[in-house]
TISEGU-357737 format. One record per residue (C-alpha): residue in three letters; residue number from 1; x, y, z; chain. Coordinates in steps of 0.1 Angstrom, whole numbers, plus 5000, padded with zeros to 4 digits. Example, Ala and Ser with C-alpha at 12.3 -4.5 7.8 and 13.67 -1.06 7.14 Angstrom:
% residues 2
ALA:1:5123:4955:5078:A $
SER:2:5137:4989:5071:A $
//
This chain:
% residues 341
MET:1:5059:2762:1971:A $
THR:2:5082:2769:1942:A $
ASN:3:5092:2803:1929:A $
ILE:4:5070:2797:1898:A $
HIS:5:5040:2790:1920:A $
ARG:6:5047:2821:1941:A $
SER:7:5049:2842:1910:A $
LEU:8:5016:2829:1897:A $
LEU:9:5000:2835:1930:A $
ALA:10:5013:2871:1930:A $
VAL:11:4995:2877:1897:A $
LEU:12:4963:2862:1911:A $
LEU:13:4965:2885:1941:A $
LEU:14:4970:2917:1921:A $
PRO:15:4945:2944:1933:A $
LEU:16:4914:2941:1912:A $
SER:17:4918:2977:1901:A $
MET:18:4951:2969:1884:A $
ALA:19:4932:2953:1854:A $
ALA:20:4914:2985:1849:A $
TYR:21:4944:3008:1848:A $
GLY:22:4946:3030:1817:A $
ASP:23:4960:3064:1807:A $
GLU:24:4936:3081:1832:A $
GLN:25:4947:3061:1862:A $
THR:26:4980:3055:1879:A $
PRO:27:4987:3029:1906:A $
ASP:28:4991:3042:1942:A $
PRO:29:5025:3031:1955:A $
SER:30:5012:3035:1991:A $
ASP:31:4988:3006:1984:A $
ALA:32:5000:2979:2008:A $
ALA:33:4992:2950:1985:A $
LEU:34:5010:2966:1956:A $
ARG:35:5040:2973:1977:A $
GLN:36:5041:2938:1990:A $
GLN:37:5040:2923:1956:A $
TYR:38:5070:2943:1944:A $
ALA:39:5090:2944:1977:A $
ARG:40:5124:2928:1974:A $
PRO:41:5131:2897:1995:A $
ALA:42:5149:2903:2027:A $
THR:43:5172:2873:2023:A $
THR:44:5188:2852:1996:A $
PRO:45:5177:2815:1994:A $
TYR:46:5204:2788:1995:A $
PRO:47:5196:2751:1992:A $
ASP:48:5202:2727:2021:A $
ASP:49:5228:2708:2003:A $
ASP:50:5248:2740:1993:A $
THR:51:5245:2764:2022:A $
TYR:52:5262:2798:2023:A $
SER:53:5297:2805:2036:A $
SER:54:5318:2835:2029:A $
ALA:55:5348:2812:2021:A $
LYS:56:5327:2795:1994:A $
GLU:57:5315:2827:1979:A $
ALA:58:5350:2841:1978:A $
LEU:59:5363:2810:1961:A $
GLY:60:5333:2811:1936:A $
ARG:61:5340:2847:1928:A $
THR:62:5377:2839:1920:A $
LEU:63:5367:2810:1898:A $
PHE:64:5341:2831:1880:A $
PHE:65:5368:2856:1868:A $
ASP:66:5396:2831:1861:A $
PRO:67:5404:2823:1825:A $
LEU:68:5419:2791:1837:A $
LEU:69:5384:2777:1834:A $
SER:70:5386:2778:1796:A $
GLY:71:5404:2756:1771:A $
SER:72:5424:2785:1756:A $
GLY:73:5430:2801:1790:A $
GLN:74:5417:2833:1776:A $
HIS:75:5380:2833:1786:A $
SER:76:5362:2831:1819:A $
CYS:77:5326:2830:1831:A $
ALA:78:5328:2868:1832:A $
THR:79:5336:2870:1795:A $
CYS:80:5300:2864:1787:A $
HIS:81:5285:2874:1820:A $
ASP:82:5302:2908:1823:A $
PRO:83:5293:2926:1856:A $
LYS:84:5296:2960:1837:A $
LEU:85:5270:2948:1813:A $
SER:86:5245:2936:1839:A $
PHE:87:5261:2902:1837:A $
GLY:88:5254:2898:1800:A $
ASP:89:5275:2906:1769:A $
HIS:90:5254:2927:1745:A $
LEU:91:5258:2902:1718:A $
PRO:92:5229:2886:1698:A $
LEU:93:5244:2852:1704:A $
ALA:94:5270:2841:1730:A $
LEU:95:5305:2833:1716:A $
GLY:96:5323:2802:1728:A $
ASP:97:5360:2799:1736:A $
THR:98:5368:2790:1699:A $
GLY:99:5349:2820:1686:A $
HIS:100:5319:2802:1673:A $
ALA:101:5284:2815:1681:A $
MET:102:5263:2795:1704:A $
ALA:103:5226:2787:1701:A $
PHE:104:5213:2814:1724:A $
ARG:105:5219:2849:1738:A $
THR:106:5238:2851:1771:A $
PRO:107:5212:2854:1799:A $
THR:108:5218:2878:1827:A $
LEU:109:5228:2864:1861:A $
LEU:110:5209:2890:1880:A $
ASP:111:5187:2875:1908:A $
THR:112:5192:2839:1896:A $
ALA:113:5190:2827:1932:A $
PHE:114:5152:2833:1930:A $
ILE:115:5143:2810:1901:A $
ASP:116:5138:2773:1899:A $
LEU:117:5149:2762:1864:A $
TYR:118:5178:2775:1845:A $
GLY:119:5187:2781:1809:A $
TRP:120:5165:2794:1781:A $
THR:121:5148:2760:1778:A $
GLY:122:5149:2750:1815:A $
LYS:123:5174:2723:1807:A $
PHE:124:5191:2726:1841:A $
PRO:125:5173:2718:1874:A $
THR:126:5197:2735:1897:A $
LEU:127:5222:2763:1897:A $
GLU:128:5249:2739:1907:A $
LYS:129:5244:2720:1874:A $
VAL:130:5241:2750:1852:A $
VAL:131:5273:2767:1864:A $
PHE:132:5295:2738:1856:A $
ALA:133:5280:2728:1822:A $
PRO:134:5295:2757:1803:A $
ILE:135:5330:2748:1814:A $
THR:136:5331:2714:1797:A $
ALA:137:5308:2722:1768:A $
ALA:138:5329:2721:1736:A $
GLY:139:5309:2751:1722:A $
ASN:140:5314:2772:1753:A $
LEU:141:5345:2772:1775:A $
ASN:142:5357:2740:1760:A $
LEU:143:5377:2725:1789:A $
THR:144:5376:2689:1801:A $
GLU:145:5368:2682:1837:A $
SER:146:5401:2664:1843:A $
THR:147:5422:2693:1829:A $
LEU:148:5402:2718:1850:A $
ILE:149:5408:2698:1882:A $
ALA:150:5445:2694:1874:A $
ARG:151:5449:2731:1867:A $
LEU:152:5433:2741:1900:A $
SER:153:5450:2715:1920:A $
ALA:154:5484:2727:1907:A $
ALA:155:5478:2762:1922:A $
PRO:156:5486:2762:1959:A $
VAL:157:5464:2793:1965:A $
TYR:158:5434:2773:1951:A $
ALA:159:5443:2743:1973:A $
ARG:160:5441:2765:2004:A $
ALA:161:5409:2782:1992:A $
PHE:162:5391:2748:1986:A $
ALA:163:5404:2737:2021:A $
ALA:164:5389:2768:2036:A $
ALA:165:5356:2764:2018:A $
PHE:166:5349:2727:2021:A $
PRO:167:5354:2702:2049:A $
ASP:168:5368:2675:2026:A $
HIS:169:5393:2700:2011:A $
ALA:170:5387:2684:1977:A $
VAL:171:5392:2700:1944:A $
ASN:172:5364:2683:1925:A $
ARG:173:5334:2689:1903:A $
LYS:174:5310:2690:1932:A $
ASN:175:5329:2716:1951:A $
ILE:176:5337:2737:1920:A $
SER:177:5300:2738:1912:A $
ALA:178:5290:2746:1948:A $
ALA:179:5315:2775:1950:A $
LEU:180:5304:2790:1916:A $
ALA:181:5267:2786:1925:A $
THR:182:5272:2803:1958:A $
TYR:183:5288:2833:1942:A $
VAL:184:5262:2835:1914:A $
ARG:185:5235:2835:1941:A $
SER:186:5250:2866:1955:A $
ILE:187:5245:2886:1923:A $
HIS:188:5215:2908:1928:A $
SER:189:5199:2935:1907:A $
PRO:190:5206:2970:1920:A $
GLU:191:5180:2993:1936:A $
ALA:192:5162:3011:1908:A $
PRO:193:5140:3042:1906:A $
PHE:194:5110:3019:1905:A $
ASP:195:5119:3005:1939:A $
ARG:196:5121:3039:1954:A $
TRP:197:5088:3049:1939:A $
ILE:198:5070:3018:1951:A $
MET:199:5083:3025:1986:A $
GLY:200:5067:3060:1985:A $
ASP:201:5091:3084:1968:A $
GLU:202:5067:3100:1943:A $
ASP:203:5095:3119:1926:A $
ALA:204:5115:3088:1918:A $
VAL:205:5098:3082:1885:A $
SER:206:5082:3104:1859:A $
PRO:207:5045:3108:1852:A $
ALA:208:5051:3090:1819:A $
ALA:209:5066:3060:1837:A $
LYS:210:5036:3059:1861:A $
ARG:211:5013:3057:1831:A $
GLY:212:5035:3031:1817:A $
PHE:213:5033:3010:1848:A $
ALA:214:4995:3011:1845:A $
ILE:215:4998:2999:1809:A $
PHE:216:5022:2972:1820:A $
ASN:217:4996:2958:1844:A $
GLY:218:4966:2965:1822:A $
LYS:219:4963:2970:1785:A $
GLY:220:4998:2958:1778:A $
ASN:221:4992:2925:1797:A $
CYS:222:5029:2924:1805:A $
ALA:223:5025:2915:1842:A $
GLN:224:5009:2882:1834:A $
CYS:225:5044:2868:1827:A $
HIS:226:5067:2895:1840:A $
SER:227:5053:2893:1875:A $
GLY:228:5066:2900:1910:A $
TRP:229:5095:2920:1922:A $
SER:230:5119:2904:1898:A $
PHE:231:5095:2907:1869:A $
THR:232:5094:2871:1858:A $
ASP:233:5071:2842:1864:A $
GLY:234:5101:2818:1860:A $
SER:235:5081:2799:1834:A $
PHE:236:5082:2793:1796:A $
HIS:237:5060:2807:1769:A $
ASP:238:5059:2810:1731:A $
VAL:239:5056:2847:1727:A $
GLY:240:5055:2845:1689:A $
VAL:241:5092:2850:1682:A $
GLY:242:5117:2825:1667:A $
LYS:243:5112:2797:1643:A $
GLY:244:5132:2769:1628:A $
LYS:245:5146:2737:1643:A $
ASP:246:5151:2750:1678:A $
ILE:247:5118:2745:1695:A $
GLY:248:5128:2756:1731:A $
ARG:249:5112:2737:1760:A $
GLY:250:5092:2717:1735:A $
ALA:251:5122:2696:1729:A $
PHE:252:5118:2680:1764:A $
PHE:253:5080:2676:1759:A $
PRO:254:5075:2666:1723:A $
THR:255:5038:2659:1726:A $
SER:256:5031:2694:1741:A $
VAL:257:5018:2719:1716:A $
LYS:258:5021:2749:1740:A $
LEU:259:5057:2742:1749:A $
ARG:260:5068:2743:1713:A $
TYR:261:5090:2775:1708:A $
ALA:262:5085:2782:1745:A $
PHE:263:5115:2799:1762:A $
LYS:264:5122:2812:1797:A $
THR:265:5106:2845:1808:A $
PRO:266:5136:2867:1816:A $
THR:267:5137:2891:1844:A $
LEU:268:5131:2928:1834:A $
ARG:269:5156:2941:1860:A $
ASN:270:5181:2964:1843:A $
VAL:271:5164:2955:1810:A $
ALA:272:5172:2988:1793:A $
GLU:273:5209:2980:1798:A $
ARG:274:5207:2945:1783:A $
ALA:275:5201:2948:1746:A $
PRO:276:5197:2929:1723:A $
TYR:277:5166:2909:1733:A $
MET:278:5148:2876:1732:A $
HIS:279:5164:2842:1735:A $
ASP:280:5180:2845:1701:A $
GLY:281:5190:2881:1702:A $
SER:282:5168:2888:1673:A $
ILE:283:5154:2922:1685:A $
ALA:284:5179:2950:1688:A $
THR:285:5159:2975:1709:A $
LEU:286:5133:2977:1737:A $
GLU:287:5111:2996:1712:A $
GLY:288:5113:2966:1689:A $
VAL:289:5103:2943:1718:A $
ILE:290:5073:2965:1725:A $
ASP:291:5063:2964:1688:A $
LEU:292:5066:2926:1688:A $
TYR:293:5041:2923:1717:A $
ASP:294:5019:2950:1702:A $
ARG:295:5014:2930:1670:A $
GLY:296:5012:2897:1688:A $
GLY:297:5042:2880:1673:A $
ILE:298:5039:2849:1651:A $
ASP:299:5003:2835:1652:A $
ARG:300:5008:2798:1655:A $
PRO:301:4992:2769:1676:A $
SER:302:5020:2771:1702:A $
ARG:303:5017:2808:1708:A $
SER:304:5007:2816:1744:A $
GLU:305:4970:2825:1749:A $
LEU:306:4984:2856:1767:A $
ILE:307:4999:2869:1735:A $
HIS:308:4976:2888:1711:A $
PRO:309:4976:2921:1693:A $
LEU:310:4973:2950:1718:A $
GLY:311:4965:2980:1698:A $
LEU:312:4989:3003:1717:A $
SER:313:4991:3039:1706:A $
ALA:314:5024:3056:1700:A $
GLY:315:5020:3075:1733:A $
GLU:316:5012:3043:1752:A $
LYS:317:5043:3027:1738:A $
ALA:318:5064:3056:1749:A $
ASP:319:5050:3055:1784:A $
LEU:320:5056:3017:1786:A $
LEU:321:5092:3023:1775:A $
ALA:322:5096:3050:1802:A $
PHE:323:5084:3026:1828:A $
LEU:324:5108:2998:1817:A $
LYS:325:5137:3022:1820:A $
THR:326:5128:3028:1857:A $
LEU:327:5138:2991:1864:A $
SER:328:5175:2999:1858:A $
GLY:329:5198:3008:1887:A $
GLU:330:5235:3014:1887:A $
THR:331:5252:2980:1888:A $
GLU:332:5279:2977:1913:A $
VAL:333:5310:2966:1893:A $
ALA:334:5323:2934:1909:A $
VAL:335:5359:2937:1920:A $
GLN:336:5378:2912:1899:A $
PRO:337:5401:2891:1922:A $
ALA:338:5437:2884:1911:A $
ALA:339:5439:2849:1895:A $
PRO:340:5458:2826:1919:A $
ARG:341:5489:2812:1903:A $
//
């Protein structure tokens, strides 16, 4: 069963009373089914062809922070995926090594181990593929594969690190990708007030946030896509934002009406710390995002049937915002290793 299927199943198994939540009712965090739906996984999944090792993770961490992976030698993976910014960059559109804006906003790397397709359009089928692609993309880190391998091979510390991490000792694309993917899978969202509340600490969140959670699962219809403990179904929807030549996942399925302008449902973990929002960075604040969903976005044939005007009051919007803020925890700043030279 894929993560997407598990997320859809989680929505279907919501307690029936969730759909009826309104201002007068708040969910009971002691409800076993509710707690199970939002409980964090006990382990991190790793694929059979890229299993975990501490040596591989350590090498991946070093590569992630090393500007040697860019054409200019000035930028690294962490330039866009800054640990201090919830592994984002707070820019409307990501900037490449040459200073030019890219097509999309930088997505967070929080909890990427738990999703199945990667990128705003689902272009990449595995994490191993997505971590290497930005290195050689001219609009991103702008470095050729041959130059990257030559640079890493010339550093004795890297040669020893690859030998420790891989039986073949090879400094090649496959092993670089595996090391980076192993480190990225170790990047988890921090424990948030919501987690403490759902485990029984009634004082962990405010009454407004509890009302907001009820709206999130009821009138706001948010949980239909932002489901489960990581608050994403891992799927793609046109939510009525964005227009122009970039048609999202529809580019891979040109005959599909519903996938036109469909982009990945992002996690809501640490969402209050990750402005601006949407795939194109077009909405500056969470308040603006709530307003978008309240009015239903752009009404067009591709718009998801889950998106429609909500009629939220000012008080309901404020409560929903209060809930979303409970999904933020204090991100542990990753220790940047010294670049091996």
